[in-house]
VONUNU-141538 format. One record per residue (C-alpha): residue in three letters; x, y, z. Coordinates in steps of 0.001 Angstrom, whole numbers, padded with zeros to 6 digits, always signed. Each point is the difference from the previous one (the first is absolute). Layout:
<atoms>
ALAXYZ ...
</atoms>
This chain:
<atoms>
UNK+068597+063797+052327 UNK-001841-001135+003174 UNK+003032-002398+001155 UNK+002508+002862-000658 UNK-001902+002306+002637 UNK-000211-002538+002341 UNK+003826-000731-000229 UNK+000253+003948+000326 UNK-002453-000206+002673 UNK+002070-002580+001935 UNK+002856+001788-000543 UNK-000812+003123+001235 UNK-001175-001635+003438 UNK+003433-001725+000628 UNK+001871+003316-001191 UNK-002511+001955+002300 UNK-001311-002535+002953 UNK-000397+000615+003473 UNK+002785+001802+001422 UNK+002906-002001+002024 UNK-000868+000408+003504 UNK+003204+001890+000838 UNK-001390+002969-002267 UNK-003738-000215+001828 UNK+001813+001407+002911 UNK+000108+004261+000333 UNK+003234+000034-001315 UNK+000756+003384+001213 UNK-000889-000892+003654 UNK+002418-002821+000142 UNK+003121+001455-001948 UNK-000889+002783+002564 UNK+000572-002562+002663 UNK+002893-002129-001336 UNK+001553+003207-000788 UNK-000409+002164+003896 UNK+001694-003570+001169 UNK+002662+000436-002232 UNK-000671-002823-001929 UNK-000363+001616-002903 UNK+001061+003500-001141 UNK-001818+002980-000570 UNK+000621+000187-003813 UNK-001986-003839+000357 UNK-003327+001994+000810 UNK-001278+000464-003488 UNK-003429-002140-000066 UNK+001442-002867-002121 UNK+000020-003445+001678 UNK+003580-000310-002457 UNK+002832-002459+000801 UNK+002145+002219+002837 UNK-003941-000152+002181 UNK-000073-003608+000117 UNK+003744-000696+000846 UNK-000656+002743+003187 UNK-003217-002316+000534 UNK+001381-002808+000002 UNK+003083+001227+002411 UNK-003326+001608+001924 UNK-001350-003770-000037 UNK+003439-001870+001178 UNK+000758+001981+003182 UNK-003702-000272+000910 UNK+000207-004108-000268 UNK-003161+000655-002875 UNK+000545-001967-003611 UNK+002724+001880-002106 UNK-002406-000204-002923 UNK+000644+003856-000670 UNK-004116+000173-000140 UNK-001932+002412+002229 UNK-002592-001970+001190 UNK-002357+000459+003152 UNK+002715-001102+002468 UNK+002704+001554-001879 UNK-001910+003528+000240 UNK-001484-000737+003571 UNK+003915-000762+001423 UNK+001325+003106-001907 UNK-002996+002408+001196 UNK+000436-001607+003900 UNK+003979+001058-000252 UNK-000746+003378-000901 UNK-002638+000503+001781 UNK+002565-000961+003511 UNK+002357+002346-001845 UNK-002745+003276-000232 UNK-000795-001162+003599 UNK+003680+000413+001324 UNK+000462+003088-002072 UNK-003086+001595+002074 UNK-002321+000369-003110 UNK-003414-001391-001585 UNK+000313-003544-000305 UNK-001917-000558-003759 UNK+002736-001714-001776 UNK+000473+002275-002747 UNK+003537+000492+000582 UNK-000663+003595-001577 UNK+001868+003819+000479 UNK-001492-000065+003563 UNK+001796-002789+000885 UNK+003297+000558-001633 UNK-000343+003593+002119 UNK-000801-001963+002892 UNK+002730-002857+000025 UNK+003024+002888-000975 UNK-001274+001676+003392 UNK+000533-002944+001960 UNK+003255-000856-001531 UNK+000759+003501+000490 UNK-000813-000443+003695 UNK+001742-003352+000239 UNK+003940+001031-002184 UNK-001208-002195-002783 UNK+000520+001003-003050 UNK-002474+001925-001209 UNK-001344-000945-003161 UNK-004226-001081+000923 UNK+000934-003480-000528 UNK-000725-002559+001904 UNK+002909-002443-000252 UNK+001849-002577+002346 UNK+001891+002505+002299 UNK-003046+002102-000068 UNK-002824-002879+000768 UNK+002580-001202+002271 UNK+000180+003172+001788 UNK-003934-000265+000038 UNK-000088-003762+001707 UNK-001675-000939-003287 UNK+001134-003630-001646 UNK+001073+000564-003863 UNK+000525-004013-000286 UNK-002629-001958+001800 UNK+000902-003930-001171 UNK+003829+000557+001521 UNK+000747-001005+003588 UNK+002219+001303+002511 UNK+003651+000600+000568 UNK+002690-002439+001484 UNK+001486+000567+003344 UNK+000018+001333+003678 UNK-001124+003240+000967 UNK+004256+001291+000025 UNK+000155-001759-003085 UNK-003186+002435-001251 UNK+001330+002993+001442 UNK+003665-000523-002388 UNK-001836-000541-002384 UNK-002438+002892+000573 UNK+003077+002174+001195 UNK+001238-000601-003633 UNK-002624+000900-001828 UNK-000403+002932+001678 UNK+003554+001001-001090 UNK-000381-000331-003523 UNK-003076+001876-000055 UNK-002659-002824-000368 UNK-001602+000556+003267 UNK-000009+003152+002840 UNK+002021-000404+003193 UNK-003956-000476+001497 UNK-000460-002841-001832 UNK+003167-001765+002227 UNK-002158-001682+002687 UNK+000290-004094-000349 UNK-002719-000259-001197 UNK-000426-001728-003531 UNK-003307+001968-001677 UNK-001385+001507-003214 UNK+002375+002988+000529 UNK+003379-002544+000297 UNK-001457-002586-002486 UNK-000065+002674-002566 UNK+003195+001717+000663 UNK+001432-003494-000749 UNK-002667-000096-002874 UNK+002223+003090-001308 UNK+003066-001011+000203 UNK-000229-003319-001748 UNK-001911+001624-002856 UNK+003387+002401-000416 UNK+002242-002969+000179 UNK-001648-002421-001743 UNK-000691-002460+002558 UNK-003978-001906+000001 UNK-001777+002488+001168 UNK-001806-001393+002881 UNK+000070+002315+002882 UNK+001852-003553+001790 UNK+003989+000967+002199 UNK+001198-003046-001228 UNK+003521-000770-000047 UNK+000740+000979-003703 UNK-001731+003753+000894 UNK+001214+000292+003173 UNK+004052-000871-001837 UNK-000860+002060-002249 UNK-000831+003209+002254 UNK+002900-000391+002052 UNK+002393-000152-002873 UNK-001366+003442-001120 UNK+000008+001529+003848 UNK+003511-000819-000064 UNK+000974+001116-003707 UNK-001970+003578+001696 UNK+002763-000683+003859 UNK+003065-000139-002461 UNK-001208+002450-001777 UNK-000683+002121+002585 UNK+003381-000736+001476 UNK-001333-001872+003215 UNK-000373-004206+000973 UNK-001473-001750-002384 UNK-002121-002330+002371 UNK-002948+000159-001962 UNK-002013+001567+002653 UNK-000908+003078-000582 UNK-000081+001412+003691 UNK+001075+003085+001640 UNK+003322+000172-000855 UNK-000906-000474-003821 UNK-002780+002920+000103 UNK+002887+002090+001306 UNK+002813-000707-002512 UNK-003108+000094-002622 UNK-000422+003356+001174 UNK+003489+001221-000023 UNK+000191-001203-003233 UNK-002872+002153-001120 UNK+001105+003079+001352 UNK+003042-000512-002011 UNK-001768-000558-003349 UNK-002675+002691-000194 UNK-002735-002257+001382 UNK-002749-000108+002428 UNK+001769-001188+003083 UNK-003278-002377+001315 UNK+002766-003196+000265 UNK-002161-001858-002603 UNK+001211-001173-002812 UNK-002671+001107-002562 UNK+000385-000050-003786 UNK+001779+002638-000062 UNK+002726-000359+002883 UNK+000380-003752-001551 UNK+000734+001374-003502 UNK+002271+002909+001645 UNK+001567-003412+000846 UNK+000047-001944-003255 UNK-002402-002704+001196 UNK-002744-001030-001945 UNK-003820+000064+001763 UNK-001378-001962-002742 UNK+001860-002308-001393 UNK-002762-002505-002382 UNK+001155+000393-003201 UNK+004285+001559-001490 UNK+000474+002120-002515 UNK+002270-000055-002437 UNK+003736-000189+001444 UNK-002040-001274+004018 UNK-001358+003142+000622 UNK-003392+000009+002514 UNK-003221-000016-000726 UNK-002678+001734+001763 UNK+000277+003618+001156 UNK+002919+000490+001478 UNK+002877+000717-002384 UNK+003274+001331+001249 UNK-000293+003813+000002 UNK+003317+002371+001157 UNK-000015+002213+003480 UNK-002771+002965-001088 UNK+000141+003523+000770 UNK-001670+003514-000393 UNK-003790+000848-000763 UNK-002665-002344-000188 UNK+000385+001222-003868 UNK+003811-001030+000069 UNK-000291-003364+001819 UNK-002679-001057-002450 UNK+002335+001136-003428 UNK+002779-002188+001563 UNK-002159-003036+000763 UNK-001102+000350-003454 UNK+003805+000659-001659 UNK+001164-003121+002172 UNK-002471-002258-002353 UNK+001375+000982-003244 UNK+000285-002994-002463 UNK-001273-002795+002676 UNK-002160-001802-002475 UNK-003061-002120+000454 UNK-000025-004163-000588 UNK-001841-003177-000357 UNK-003691+002127-000744 UNK-000278+003690+001622 UNK+002232-001745+003513 UNK+001840+003295+001294 UNK+001327+001103+003521 UNK-002783+001898+000906 UNK-002973-001989+000347 UNK-001524-002580-001493 UNK+000462-001706-003754 UNK-002350+002424-001891 UNK-000048+003086-001749 UNK+002430+002152+002623 UNK+000382+003803-001530 UNK-002269+000633+003144 UNK+001665-002237+002292 UNK+003184+001506-000439 UNK-001395+003786-000278 UNK-001198-000597+003679 UNK+002661-002060+001018 UNK+001854+003247-000597 UNK-002239+002047+001755 UNK+000218-002257+003105 UNK+004342+000279+000226 UNK-000525+003464+001061 UNK-002312-000759+002499 UNK-003619+000254-002009 UNK-002149-003156+001589 UNK-001670-000973-003086 UNK+000346-002296-002757 UNK-002477-001440-003156 UNK+000214-002579-002756 UNK-001980+002668-002111 UNK+000972+002980-001206 UNK-003486+001537+000363 UNK+000318-000028+003842 UNK+001824+003238-000361 UNK-002744+001788-001042 UNK-002217-000961+003378 UNK+002998+000949+002014 UNK+001009+003271-001614 UNK-004084+000540+000071 UNK+000459-000895+004101 UNK+002589+002085+000501 UNK-000789+003139-002220 UNK+003058-000852-002350 UNK-001607-000942-003026 UNK+000507+002118-003153 UNK-001848-000594-003089 UNK+000842+003614-002327 UNK+003885-001801-001172 UNK+000357+003105-001463 UNK+000317+002035+003634 UNK+000890-002999+001874 UNK+003917+001392+000757 UNK+001035-003544+000565 UNK+002507-000834+002596 UNK+002142-002215+000665 UNK-001152-003248+002285 UNK-003480+000924-001789 UNK-001551-003087-002658 UNK-001362+000613-003295 UNK-002748-002152-000551 UNK-000924-001158-003250 UNK-003246-001129-002160 UNK-003470+001779-000159 UNK-000698-000427+004121 UNK-000392-002209+002676 UNK-002805-001897-000202 UNK+001633-003279-001070 UNK+002735-001506-001199 UNK-001120+000230-003879 UNK+000082+003925+000618 UNK+002866+000531+002514 UNK+002859-001717-001542 UNK+003406+000930+001394 UNK+001160+002429+002263 UNK+003895+001335+000613 UNK+001704+001930+002611 UNK+001402+003758-001098 UNK+003505+000532+000333 UNK+000281+003437-001631 UNK-002158+002867-001753 UNK+002145+000401-002641 UNK-001503+003264-000293 UNK-001045-000091-003743 UNK-002965-001677+000040 UNK+000888-003490+000713 UNK+001428-001979+003717 UNK+002596-002655+000586 UNK-001445-002884+001540 UNK+001328-003490+001581 UNK-002826-002114-001019 UNK-000524-004198+001122 UNK-000821-002662-002399 UNK+001056+002024-002988 UNK+001478-001829-002686 UNK-000436-002582+003375 UNK+002729+001797+001620 UNK+000292+002770+001922 UNK+001101+002964-002333 UNK+000390+003893+000004 UNK-002601+001539-002573 UNK-000892+003551-001562 UNK-003399+000556+000053 UNK-002123+002976-001784 UNK-002576+001637+002890 UNK-002368+000580-002902 UNK-000527-001523-003952 UNK+002518-003251+000975 UNK-001428-003256+001372 UNK-003148+001171+001399 UNK+000571+000613+003879 UNK-003161+001234+002250 UNK+001850+000781+003230 UNK+002715+000718+001964 UNK+000175-000837+004134 UNK+001774+001354+002175 UNK+001167-001873+003368 UNK-001407+001272+003290 UNK+002426+002683+002021 UNK+002642-000179-003158 
</atoms>
């Protein structure tokens, strides 16, 4: 009996022994920092140091010249906090190292002032604008000042760099723009504009030039800006001369070419969309309908975002096509959007759903286990049901009929701001 108890005690010690180093950190603080710097989706801030968090730590470690073991030891934690503090200082908020709500709001304000996508996340473009190195172990670009200006004109023309960044200096802003382009085009993501990166960039500019009807010389100069403005005006797009995601999609050019779907379709957030017209709500529905039948491939890979559960990627992508500057990977984030914009309804019996609204399924927005799905409302059928268009339904974009009350549990309806 004594031997048995001794063995049992030993086994218990093995099973409940010291917590691994990675789990000894403040996991919530760590995940907020990783998410704020765009290494982890917001849905991954769950307090659990699981595989997704470990992979995000490895990514951060590789970018910062640290041992990429996935464990958030003192060096990794210190480097992450230091980078978050740099972002906070640039955004004009308290540099406490915690990428919480105050920092999200401050970064959103910074992004709005600098003409960036307003999502509160300090990704490569935002950090570049802040003059913060995202990757500290990579070197500078190659080439002369003249070559750097050509590189910058092309990056700016494709929307990776603001036009004010065409200054001939290969600093953090340019390097982070290169990082974004490399990531979108399945190139080695090192921030160095070598021959392969320059060649891919020039080739994409030439495709834009050909679509816009101007000389395809690979230099996104004034003539190309003017030609793209004319193209945009003729296709009901914002006529700014920049070939961003919507313009490239209208031209039939894949912005992100990482992996391919069935039939060779592009991966990443720029599927082809027909010209849209009418109100914000009309455009949302037209965009959503245009994707019916689109299937995922591989492990949740889809044309609207990362290879992960993608119902929210699709719904927010549909909003983006109508000019709503919002994107998320987590259905519960729509709840926060509605609360912040005054468009949230939780009494579904009296919700008066309209085309272009989104319907949230589950029991609440707190986590991925409570907020499990989202669909775009196409039509109120007037009988207590709505017709929705949903991404990641049976692994494709499908039209579905849902009951407002008494069916698969739904907990909110959210309208786009200004819709």
